[in-house]
N, C-alpha and C positions, 0 to 999 in steps of 0.2 A: 727528673734528673737522675742519671745512672752514675753511681760512684763505684769504682772498682774496690774490691775488698779481697785481701789475701790473708789466710790464717795458717799458722804453723803451730803444731803442738808436739811436745816431747814429754814422755812419761818419766818422772823422776823417781817416784815410789809407787809401785803397782796399786792402783785403785784409790790412792789418796792424794798424790801430789803430782802436778803437771806444770809445765812452763812452756812459753813460746813467744811468738810475735804475732801482732795483728797490724796489718797495714790497711789504712783507709785512705784512699786517694794517695796523697804524697806524705802522709803522716804515719810514722811507725811507732807502735806501742809495744813494750815488753810486758808480759803478764805472768802471774803465778796463780794457779788454782789449787786450793786445798779443800778436800772433802773431809769433814768430821761429822760422823764416822766415815770410814772408807766406803767407796761405792757398793761393794757387795753387801755390806750391812744395811745400806739404805733401803734395799728391797724388802727387808723384814720390818721396817718401821711404818708407822701410820703416815699417810700422805700429809705433807705440810699444807697449810691453807693461807699463809700470809708471806709476804716478801721479807718481813722481819725474821721469820723462822728460816727462810731460805738463806738469808745472809748469815745467820748463825751457823748453818750447816755447810755452806759453800763460801769460803773466803776467797775473794778476788783482790789481788794487788796489781794495779796497773801503773806502769812507769813510762815516762817519756824523757829521753835524754838523762836517764838514771835518776830522775826525780819522781817520787811517788805522787800519784794523783789521787786526791780524796774523791770518791764517787758519791754523787747524790743518789737517791733511790732510783730515779729514772735512768741515770747513767749505769748504775749497777745492773738494772734489768736488761739494758741493751747489751752490756758486756756478757752477762749471764747467758742470754739467748745466743750470742755469737760464739761463745767459747765453751761453756759447760757441755753442750751437746757433742762437741768433738771428743771430750774425755769420756762421756757416757757411752 
């Protein structure tokens, strides 16, 4: 099955904060990405090896109809792959 996906990203603070929308089929999500530390500083760090470490460094807030959605580990990984690459 092919599902249409549209992604939009806007830089809020250079290298550290982004927001946008993600549309999957007929469902639209608003999101915010926060990188702690900012992206340029991540290059100087040791690579992370677990998703727990990734979640600590890259905060993702997803909302639908202005209601925040708590993400499971699998959902976080999906949103990370779909959104963080846009910012990076």
